[in-house]
C-alpha positions in Angstrom: 44.4 65.1 85.0 46.4 61.3 85.4 42.4 59.9 84.8 42.3 61.9 81.4 45.5 61.3 80.0 44.5 57.3 80.5 41.3 58.0 78.9 42.8 59.7 75.7 45.0 56.5 75.5 42.2 54.0 75.1 40.4 56.1 72.7 43.4 56.5 70.6 44.5 52.4 71.3 40.9 51.7 69.7 41.1 54.5 66.6 43.9 52.3 65.8 42.6 48.9 66.1 39.6 50.0 64.5 42.0 51.2 60.9 43.4 47.9 60.7 40.7 45.8 60.2 38.4 47.7 58.2 38.1 47.2 54.4 40.5 49.3 52.5 39.4 52.6 50.7 39.8 53.2 46.7 42.3 55.5 46.1 40.8 58.8 43.8 42.7 59.3 40.9 45.4 62.0 40.7 46.2 64.0 37.7 49.8 65.4 37.9 51.4 67.5 35.5 55.0 67.1 35.4 57.3 69.0 33.1 60.2 66.7 31.3 63.0 67.3 29.0 63.1 64.8 26.4 66.5 64.3 24.4 65.9 62.8 20.9 67.6 61.2 17.6 65.6 62.0 14.2 66.7 60.3 11.2 66.7 62.6 8.1 66.9 60.6 4.7 68.0 62.9 2.1 68.2 62.7 -1.6 71.8 64.1 -2.5 72.7 64.3 -6.3 77.0 63.9 -6.3 79.4 63.5 -9.4 82.5 61.2 -8.7 85.2 61.1 -11.1 87.4 58.5 -10.3 90.4 56.9 -13.0 90.0 53.2 -12.2 92.7 50.6 -14.6 91.0 47.6 -15.8 92.6 44.5 -17.9 90.5 44.7 -20.9 91.3 41.9 -23.0 92.7 42.7 -26.3 90.3 42.0 -29.8 91.5 39.1 -31.6 93.1 40.6 -34.7 93.9 38.2 -38.0 97.5 38.3 -38.3 99.1 38.2 -41.4 101.8 35.2 -41.0 105.2 35.7 -43.1 106.8 32.2 -43.0 110.6 32.8 -43.3 112.6 29.2 -44.2 116.6 29.8 -43.3 119.2 27.7 -44.0 121.2 29.8 -41.0 119.7 26.9 -38.6 122.2 27.0 -35.9 120.3 27.7 -32.4 122.9 30.9 -32.2 121.9 31.9 -35.8 118.3 31.1 -35.4 118.2 33.6 -32.0 119.5 36.5 -34.2 116.7 35.8 -36.8 114.4 35.8 -34.3 115.7 38.9 -32.9 115.3 40.7 -36.0 112.0 39.0 -36.9 110.4 40.6 -33.2 112.0 43.9 -33.7 109.8 44.0 -36.9 107.0 42.7 -35.8 107.0 45.0 -32.6 106.8 47.9 -35.5 103.8 46.4 -37.2 101.9 44.7 -34.6 99.7 43.0 -37.3 102.4 40.7 -38.8 103.8 37.9 -37.2 107.3 36.0 -39.0 108.2 33.1 -38.4 111.5 31.6 -38.5 111.8 27.8 -39.8 115.6 26.6 -39.7 116.4 23.9 -42.1 118.9 22.1 -43.7 120.7 23.5 -46.6 121.1 20.2 -48.3 117.2 19.7 -48.1 116.0 22.5 -49.8 114.8 21.2 -52.8 112.9 18.2 -51.0 111.6 20.4 -48.4 110.1 22.6 -51.1 108.9 20.3 -53.5 106.8 18.9 -50.3 105.4 22.3 -49.8 104.7 22.3 -53.2 102.5 19.8 -53.4 100.5 20.4 -50.1 100.3 23.6 -51.5 102.0 25.6 -48.5 105.2 27.2 -50.1 106.9 29.1 -47.5 107.3 33.0 -47.9 110.8 33.8 -47.7 113.6 31.0 -48.4 117.4 31.5 -47.4 119.2 29.4 -50.0 122.2 28.9 -52.0 122.4 30.2 -55.4 122.6 27.1 -56.9 118.9 26.6 -55.8 117.7 30.1 -58.1 117.7 28.4 -60.9 116.5 25.6 -60.5 113.1 27.1 -59.0 113.1 30.1 -61.7 112.9 27.2 -63.9 110.3 25.6 -62.3 108.6 29.5 -62.0 108.0 29.1 -58.4 109.7 32.5 -57.6 108.2 35.9 -57.5 110.8 37.6 -59.4 108.4 40.3 -59.8 108.8 40.8 -55.7 112.6 40.4 -55.8 112.9 43.4 -58.5 110.7 45.6 -56.3 113.1 44.5 -53.1 116.0 45.2 -55.4 114.7 48.6 -56.5 113.7 50.2 -53.1 116.8 49.2 -51.5 118.8 50.6 -54.5 120.4 49.1 -57.5 123.7 50.7 -57.2 124.0 49.4 -53.8 124.7 46.1 -54.6 127.6 44.5 -55.7 127.0 44.4 -59.5 128.4 40.8 -59.9 125.9 39.5 -57.4 123.0 41.1 -58.7 124.4 39.2 -62.5 124.2 35.9 -60.7 120.5 36.4 -60.0 119.4 37.1 -63.2 117.3 34.9 -65.0 117.7 34.9 -68.4 114.7 33.3 -69.9 112.8 36.7 -68.2 115.5 39.4 -67.6 114.3 39.7 -64.2 116.2 39.4 -61.0 115.1 35.7 -59.4 115.9 36.3 -56.1 117.7 38.9 -53.9 121.4 38.5 -53.1 122.0 38.5 -49.0 125.3 37.5 -48.4 128.4 34.9 -49.5 131.9 33.8 -49.0 135.0 33.6 -51.1 137.1 30.6 -52.4 140.8 30.9 -52.0 143.7 28.7 -52.0 145.1 29.6 -48.4 149.1 29.0 -48.2 152.1 29.5 -46.0 153.4 32.5 -46.8 156.6 32.3 -44.6 157.5 28.7 -46.0 156.6 30.3 -49.4 159.0 32.8 -49.3 161.8 30.9 -47.5 161.0 28.4 -50.7 161.3 30.8 -53.3 158.0 30.1 -54.4 155.7 32.6 -56.0 151.9 33.0 -54.7 149.9 29.7 -56.2 148.0 32.1 -58.6 148.9 30.4 -61.6 148.8 26.8 -62.7 152.4 26.5 -62.9 153.2 28.2 -59.8 150.9 25.5 -58.0 152.4 22.7 -59.7 155.8 23.9 -58.6 154.4 23.9 -55.1 153.3 20.4 -55.3 156.9 19.4 -56.0 158.8 21.5 -53.4 156.8 21.8 -50.7 156.9 18.0 -48.9 159.7 17.9 -46.7 160.1 21.6 -46.3 160.6 22.6 -42.6 157.8 20.5 -40.6 155.2 20.0 -44.0 154.1 16.5 -45.4 152.0 17.7 -48.4 151.9 20.5 -50.5 148.0 20.3 -50.9 144.5 18.9 -49.2 142.4 17.9 -52.3 139.0 17.0 -52.8 138.6 13.3 -53.4 135.8 12.2 -51.5 133.5 11.0 -53.9 130.2 11.5 -51.1 131.6 14.9 -50.4 130.7 18.2 -52.8 134.2 19.7 -51.8 136.0 18.4 -55.0 132.9 19.9 -57.0 133.6 23.0 -55.7 137.3 23.0 -55.9 137.6 21.4 -59.2 135.1 24.1 -60.7 137.5 26.6 -60.2 140.2 25.0 -62.0 137.9 24.0 -64.6 136.7 27.6 -65.4 140.5 28.9 -65.1 141.2 26.9 -68.3 138.1 27.7 -70.0 136.0 24.8 -69.3 132.4 25.0 -69.3 129.5 22.6 -69.6 127.9 23.8 -72.2 129.0 26.2 -75.1 127.5 29.6 -76.8 124.9 27.2 -78.4 123.7 25.1 -75.9 126.0 21.9 -76.7 127.3 20.1 -73.7 131.3 20.1 -73.3 132.1 17.9 -70.8 134.7 16.0 -72.8 136.7 19.1 -75.0 140.4 19.1 -74.6 139.9 22.2 -71.7 137.8 19.8 -69.7 140.2 17.2 -70.1 143.0 19.2 -69.5 141.5 20.4 -66.4 141.1 16.9 -65.1 144.5 16.2 -65.8 146.1 18.9 -63.9 144.0 18.6 -60.7 143.9 15.0 -60.1 147.8 14.8 -61.1 148.3 17.3 -58.0 147.2 14.0 -55.9 150.9 13.0 -56.2 151.4 16.0 -53.3 148.4 15.9 -51.4 146.8 13.7 -48.1 146.7 10.0 -49.2 143.1 8.4 -49.4 139.7 10.3 -50.1 139.6 13.5 -48.6 137.3 16.4 -47.8 137.4 19.7 -46.0 138.0 18.9 -42.9 140.7 17.3 -43.1 143.0 19.4 -44.9 141.8 22.2 -42.9 143.2 20.3 -39.7 146.9 19.1 -41.7 146.9 22.9 -42.6 146.6 24.2 -39.0 148.9 21.5 -37.5 151.7 22.4 -39.9 151.5 19.5 -42.3 150.1 21.3 -44.8 151.5 24.0 -47.2 148.0 25.2 -48.9 144.4 24.3 -49.4 141.1 25.4 -51.1 139.0 27.0 -48.4 136.7 29.5 -48.5 136.6 32.5 -46.3 134.8 30.5 -42.9 138.1 29.4 -42.2 139.5 32.6 -41.0 138.7 31.9 -37.2 139.8 28.9 -37.4 143.0 29.7 -38.4 143.4 31.8 -35.3 141.5 30.0 -32.7 141.9 26.3 -33.8 138.9 24.3 -35.5 136.4 22.3 -33.7 136.8 18.3 -33.2 134.3 15.8 -32.6 135.4 15.5 -29.2 134.4 19.1 -28.9 138.5 19.9 -28.3 139.9 22.4 -31.0 143.0 21.9 -33.1 146.3 23.0 -31.0 147.7 25.3 -34.0 150.9 24.3 -34.7 152.3 27.6 -35.9 152.7 31.2 -34.2 151.0 33.5 -35.6 149.2 30.9 -38.1 146.9 34.0 -39.8 149.8 36.7 -40.5 151.6 33.8 -42.2 148.4 32.8 -44.3 148.2 34.3 -47.7 145.3 34.7 -50.0 144.8 33.6 -53.8 141.3 34.0 -54.6 142.4 34.1 -58.3 143.4 31.0 -60.5 145.2 31.7 -64.3 145.8 28.8 -66.4 147.3 29.3 -70.3 143.7 29.6 -71.2 142.2 32.1 -69.0 141.6 32.8 -65.0 138.6 32.9 -62.7 137.5 33.3 -59.1 135.3 30.9 -57.0 132.6 31.9 -54.5 129.5 31.0 -52.7 126.3 34.0 -53.1 123.2 33.2 -50.7 120.4 34.7 -51.5 116.8 35.7 -50.4 113.9 34.2 -52.3 109.9 35.6 -52.5 108.0 32.3 -53.5 105.2 32.5 -55.7 101.9 33.5 -53.4 104.1 35.2 -50.7 102.2 37.6 -49.2 103.3 41.4 -50.2 104.5 42.0 -47.0 107.5 39.6 -47.2 108.7 42.0 -49.4 109.1 44.2 -46.4 110.7 41.6 -44.3 113.1 41.0 -46.9 114.2 44.6 -46.9 114.4 44.8 -43.2 116.8 41.9 -43.2 119.2 44.1 -45.5 118.7 47.5 -43.4 121.2 49.2 -41.5 121.3 47.2 -37.8 119.4 44.4 -38.4 122.1 43.4 -41.6 124.8 44.1 -39.3 123.3 41.3 -37.2 123.2 39.3 -39.3 126.7 39.6 -40.8 127.8 39.2 -37.5 126.7 36.0 -37.0 130.4 34.7 -39.2 131.6 38.0 -40.8 134.7 35.6 -42.1 132.0 33.3 -43.7 129.4 36.3 -44.2 130.9 38.9 -46.7 128.0 41.7 -47.3 126.6 41.7 -50.8 125.6 45.9 -50.0 128.4 48.5 -50.3 126.8 50.4 -47.6 127.6 47.6 -45.5 131.2 46.8 -46.0 133.0 49.3 -43.2 130.2 48.2 -40.8 131.5 44.6 -41.6 135.1 45.2 -41.1 134.4 45.9 -37.5 132.2 43.1 -36.8 135.1 40.8 -35.5 138.1 41.2 -33.4 140.0 38.1 -35.3 140.3 40.2 -38.6 142.4 42.2 -36.8 145.2 38.8 -37.7 145.0 39.3 -41.4 146.8 42.0 -43.4 144.7 44.9 -44.7 145.4 43.5 -48.5 143.4 40.0 -47.7 140.9 41.9 -46.0 140.4 43.9 -49.1 140.7 40.9 -51.2 137.6 39.2 -49.6 135.4 42.3 -49.2 136.2 42.6 -53.1 135.4 38.8 -53.8 132.1 39.4 -55.3 133.4 41.4 -57.6 135.5 38.9 -59.8 133.9 35.7 -58.8 132.2 33.0 -61.0 130.2 29.9 -60.9 129.3 27.8 -64.0 126.0 28.7 -62.9 126.5 32.2 -63.4 127.7 32.0 -67.0 124.7 35.0 -68.7 124.2 33.1 -72.1 123.3 29.9 -69.9 118.8 29.2 -70.1 116.9 28.3 -67.3 117.4 24.1 -68.1 121.0 24.9 -68.5 121.3 26.5 -64.8 119.0 23.7 -63.9 121.5 21.1 -65.0 124.4 22.5 -63.9 122.7 21.8 -60.4 121.9 18.7 -60.8 125.5 17.7 -61.7 126.5 19.3 -58.2 123.7 17.7 -56.3 124.5 14.3 -57.8 128.4 14.4 -57.0 129.3 13.8 -60.6 132.6 15.0 -61.1 133.6 14.4 -57.1 133.0 10.7 -58.6 135.4 11.4 -61.5 138.2 12.7 -59.3 137.9 10.0 -57.0 138.0 7.2 -60.2 140.7 8.7 -61.6 143.1 10.0 -58.7 142.4 7.4 -56.0 140.7 4.8 -57.9 142.9 4.2 -61.3 139.8 3.2 -63.0 139.4 6.3 -65.6 141.9 8.2 -67.1 141.1 11.9 -67.7 139.4 11.4 -71.1 137.8 8.3 -69.9 136.2 10.5 -67.0 135.3 13.8 -69.7 133.2 11.0 -71.5 131.4 10.1 -68.4 130.5 13.1 -67.6 129.4 14.0 -71.4 127.2 11.2 -71.4 125.7 11.6 -67.7 125.4 15.5 -68.6 123.5 14.7 -71.8 120.7 12.2 -69.6 120.5 14.9 -67.1 119.7 17.6 -69.9 116.8 15.4 -71.6 115.7 14.9 -67.9 114.9 18.3 -67.6 113.2 18.4 -71.3 110.7 16.2 -71.0 
């Protein structure tokens, strides 16, 4: 048994050895079938039609528009006034996108030269705000579109305009309105009612009353002088003050037949009366500024001035230093009277200024609508509010609104405000004589523009080198020469 076990063990070892030394056998391929669960992603492309509505704001440049440009020249040239004109123009342009209104400030004294230059360059503006003194000249030169002015006045309503303002702008050669009335002021003798009453003097509405005040006022109270007189030969203030004196004595540059009448007895009397007042007036060459300051300082009892002085009599006028005059009289405005009409043995007259809107020849028809816009409702009140005391409305419908435009009006009596508001009804100028033709009116503009009257007044009242008679004769010769120039 033991031997059998040994033999079996030996046999097993030999078999193991033989298997390690023999070459390896080629394995037989075996097919194995196995079930496997696979997870697979499949991407499928599918065309789907879908309508999407989306609001997108896109800034698209506006198509260029050919705008109609209206050039509006204005003698209201101060910055704050230009700002208001531009605001009104902006309102118009907002309502009329195809229109551009350009506001161009110009000097009053340079109106004629600016127009002449523009005429040569064939670039006249569409609208010009200008004084009535220029209307006759431009009408005579046929550069105003009178049909356009007539259309504006008709559209606004003739009855709403102060009738006398329409007479002022009527071209005697055509019978048409040469320009559209816009605003203006009234000239008056402003005087100290308290001092006049204390001295027993009548209001200075007649030559006799003015002469009596001249003799009485110097030395009354604090007054040094009776009146401020225009005597500076380089200022047209003397022309404006003298013209009222002359008209009150029925002295005009031409008679009904068109003859020059600067040396008539009426004109000589007017020169004599006016220059005689120098004996009680501020000495030396004077114009509006010196007279205004002396009145505010309680040195003067009377002065010729327009309604533009109304704010100065409340607040004090401005000086070159930038300061204001310290008014020396309490409640000066309430103690100031307004004598707008002057009477002489030969007649009576008042004086003032009318500003107009002229529509030039060649102006775009849109200019008429712009003029109407500036004269309508709040737009017009905004213009008047620039200086209510110096811009009296030409439209009846605007008067009540005008009276409330400035708290300064509360410092004046109702009587004074009423006289001012109605001032256009009696206003006169040499220029406004209805029987004067275009040439005569143009010559009157030349008389004022060349300062002929102030030169004569200075030569008589200050220099003493002329008398009233020789001064009148010199004026006669000068005006005859002006007529000849205009008739060439």
